[in-house]
N, C-alpha and C positions, 0 to 999 in steps of 0.2 A: 389708341388707334388700332385698327385691324391690320395684321401682318401675316405673311406666309414665311415660315422659317424652315431652313434645312437643319434638322436636329442632328441627324447622322446620315451618312451616305446610303443611297439605295432604299431609304425609308420615305414614306409619304411626308410631304411638307406639312408642318403643323400650322394650322390657321387659327389664330387666337387674338385676343385683345392684349396689347402691351402699352406701356407708357409712351405718349407722344413726346418726342425730343423737344427740348426748349433751347432755341438758338441764343448764343451770346457772342460777343466779339465780332469776328468776321463771318460767323455762321449764318446760313440762310435755310429756313424751313420751307420746303416745296410741297404744296398740295398736289398729289399725283393726279395726272390726267391719264397717262398711259405709260407702260414700260414694255420694251421689246422682249420677246422670248428668244434667247440666243443659244446657239450650240454651246457656248461657254457656260451658260447656266446648266445645261445638261451634263457637261463634264464635272461641274462643281457638285451637282446632285449625285452623280455616279462615284464621286470621290477621287477622280484622277484621270490620267491619260495612258493609253497604250503607247509605249515608246519604241516597241520592237524588241527591246531587251527585257521587258517586264512592264510593270504597272507603276507609274509615277503618281504618288498620292499628293493631292492638293495640300494636305496637312504638312507635307515635307517642304512645301513652298511657302508656308506661313499662314495658311488658312486655318481659322479656328471656328469650330461649330459650338453653339448654333449661330447661323448667320442668315440674314435676309438677302436672298439673291436679287438680281436685276440691276443691270448697269446702263440700259438704254432708257434714260429717265427724262420725261417731259411733263411739265405741269405749270402751276401758277404759284408765285411767291406768296406764302401765307404769313410768315413772320421773319424779321431780320434782327441780327445782333446790332449792338450799339456802335460797331466800327465799320459797318457796311456802307459803301458809297456807290452811287451810280445804279443801284438796284432798289426798287421800291415794292411794297406790297401790291399785288395785283398784276405784276409783270409776268408775261408768258415766257418761260425759259426752257432751254434745253441744257441738260447737265453734262459737262465733260467729266467722265468718270475715272479717267486714267491718272489718278493722283499718285505722286511719288513722295519720297522722303523730304524733298525740298532743299536738301543740303548738298547733295552730291553734284559733281560737275555736269552730269546729264540733266538733272533737274534744273540747275542754274542756266543751262543752255536752252531750256524750254521744252525738252523732250522727256517730260515726266512719264510718258507711256513706256519708256525704256529703262526706267529706274530699276536698280537691282534690289531695292528694298521697297517694292510697291505697296501702296495703300488704296488700291482701286476700290471704288464703291461697288457693292454687290458681289465682291469677292473677298477682299481682306477686311472690309468693314460693311456695315449694313447698307443695302441698296434699296431698290424700288418696288419690290413685291409687297407694298404696304400703302396705306392711305396717305402717309407723309414720309418724306425723306429729308434727312439733315445733311446739307452740303457743307463741308468744313470751311470753305472759303468762297466768297462771292466771285473771285476771279475765275472760278471754274464754271460760270454760267454764261450762256449765250442767249441774248434776247431773240425771240423768233416770231414776233407778231407778223401776221400776214401769211403764215404757212400752216397747212393742215397739221394739227398737233399730233394726232395719232401717227401719221406718216413720218413726222419729224423725229419721233423716238428712235427709229433705226439709224438715223444719221450718226449718232454718237459712237456706234460700234461697227455694224455691218457696212454702213455707208462710208465711215471714216477709214475702215480697213480696206475697202475696195478702192477708195480714193488714193490712199498711200500706195497700194499695189499697182494701180494704173500709172501713177507718177514714176514708179521705178521701171515699169514695163516700157514706157515711152522714152526712156533716157537714151536709147540707141536709135531714135527716130524710125521706128518700124513701119514697113509698108503693110504688114499684117500683124494682128494680135490674135492668138488663140486663147480663148477663155474656157477653162475646164470647170464645169459645174454650173448649172442654171438654177441654183437655189436663190435664197434672198441675197447673198453676197454676189453671186455670179450675175444676176439680173441687174443689180446696181452697177457692177463692173462694166457690163455692156453699155449702159447709159453714160457712164463717166468716160469710158474709152472713146465713145462717139463725141463727147463734149470736148475732150482735151486733145484729140489727135485726129489726123486724117487717115488713120490706118484702116484697112479692111478688117472687120471684126468677125471672127469665126467662133462659134460657140458649140461645145461638145457636152453631151449629157446622155444618161441612160434612159431618160424619160421624154417621150415625144411631146407630151403636153407642156412640159417645162420648156422644151426647145421652141415650141410654137410661141410661147410668151416671150422668149428671148428674141425671136425674130420680130415680134411686135415692138419690142423695146429698141430695135435698131440693128440687130446682128445681121450682117450681110449674108452669112452662110451658117446653116445649122447642120450638125452631123451627130447621129446616134452612135455612141461608142460600142454598142452591142453589135453593130453591123460588122461582119467579117472584113468588109472593105474600108473600114473607118480610116485606118492609117493611109491607105492608098488615096482615099477621097480628100483627106487633109493635105497630102502632098500635092495633089492635083490643083487644089485651090491656091496653094502657095507656089505655083509654077515649078513644082518638083524640087524646089530648093529647101523646103522646110519653113517652119514658122520663125519669124524674126524675134518675136517675144511671146512667151506663154505665161499666163497667170493661172495657177492651179488652185482653185478655191476648195478643192476636195483634199488634195495632198495625201492620198492613200497609195499603197504599193502599186495597184494597177494603173492609176492615173499618172504617177510619176514615171512608170515604165513607158507609158504612152508619150509623155513629155519628151523623154530622152530619145525616143525613136523618131520624133518628127521635128526636133529643134535643128535649125540650120547652123551653119558655120557662123561664128561670132554672135550666136543667138543668146537670148536672155530668158532665164526661167525664174519666175517669182513664185515661191511656195507660200501659201496662205493658210489652208485648212489645217485643222487639228485632228483629223481622222486617226492618225497614228499608224504604227507599223514600221517596217524597215524595207529597204531595197538594196540590191547589189548594184553599185555604181561601176560602169565600165570606165575605170580611171584613165586609161590612155586616151579615150575619146575626148575628155575634158580639155587637156592642153592642145590636142590635135585640132579640135574644132574651135578652140578658144571661146568656149561658152562660159556664161556667168550663171551661177545658181545662188539665189539669195532669198531670204525670208522677208515677210512684211507683217508687222504686228501693230495694228491700229495706226494712230497718228498723233501729232501733238495738237495743242489747243489752236494754234494758228491755222493748221490744216482744217480743223472743224469749222472755223469761221469762214474759210474759203468755200467749204462744202455747203454750208448754210446759204451763202450767197448764191451758189449755183441752184440750189433748191428754190430759193426765193424768186429767182429769175425764170423758173419753170423749165430749165434745161434738163433737170433730172426729177423724177417723180417716184418717191418710195412707194412700194406696193404693200398694202396691208390686206392680207387675205382672210385672217381669222381674228376674232376678238373674244376674249374670255373675261368674265368677272373674276375678281380676286379669289373668290371662293373656289374657282375651278383651276387654280394654278397647277395642281397635279395633272389635270387633264391636258393642259397646255403643253407641259413637258412630255407627257406620254405621246401626244400627237406628233410633236417634233421628233421624238425618238423613233416613231414608227413611220416617218416620212409622209405624214398626212398634211403637211403645211407647204403651200406654194407661196412664194414671196416671204412675207413676214407676218408673224402672229404677235399680238399685243395683249397684255392684261390691262384692263381699264378699271378705274375706280370712280 
């Protein structure tokens, strides 16, 4: 099969012919239809993350090169192992990629995405930048007939991450939610916030074109953070009390500084993005305002099933803005890095 591999960080992906995996036991071989191009793929390609204290290498987290990236995988079942039940050849499936060790208490509780010894597809084991992808266990598949396959790819990461973040953000029954960032995650977050709550949705971004799309997706208010009056405008929309909940899909020093300046008393900040860097926290304001600051990292398999049901009902609509053949995987990552992608890009086979 043809595959695109990261051989070493910051080097072009190698596109070549490799052996097609053969499924056995509970394995399922999926013929790729599309795989999402995610910022996590970009960090993997770059070799790590800026932590604010330095550079955290993905190899220090257990990644081994070469590896086939791509964790937002959708396709058709091509072959199955002899222990597979409930899945047959020809089924259209979305792959849940956040596989854990299977033995720790977190995995046994169903939260494999939070396992401390992760085995996620497209990160710690080969993923979807290929013509076929081997899924270790059929229990990580979700049948998705009746949904646009290319759009469905993003549900397993960007959609799932936004879904989990919104669920955390609405835990304090907010009257308003501030969504920071109108990229693929943020646009999905706007739709999900509208679907799961009655909150007024405010979206902030640097790009007017992205903000316009966010408004079309249902945001009640859009604000460009480059505007010198941005903070004043956010406070005005929030009745001068500040935002009840904030979901920061960027999570960069400037955006977190904005979050802290507009969060209201008893407010809830959910940090999602992996931009990196560090901020100085005004420590006394955290207890005085009784605010909650928490992270959101994808979601569990049950969350994905819920999200697929929302997509199937038409409540949310993933946006695919660019499509690349497998041979152009390097172009896809470069375009994402250079902020040339609105919504979601996919690699198709």
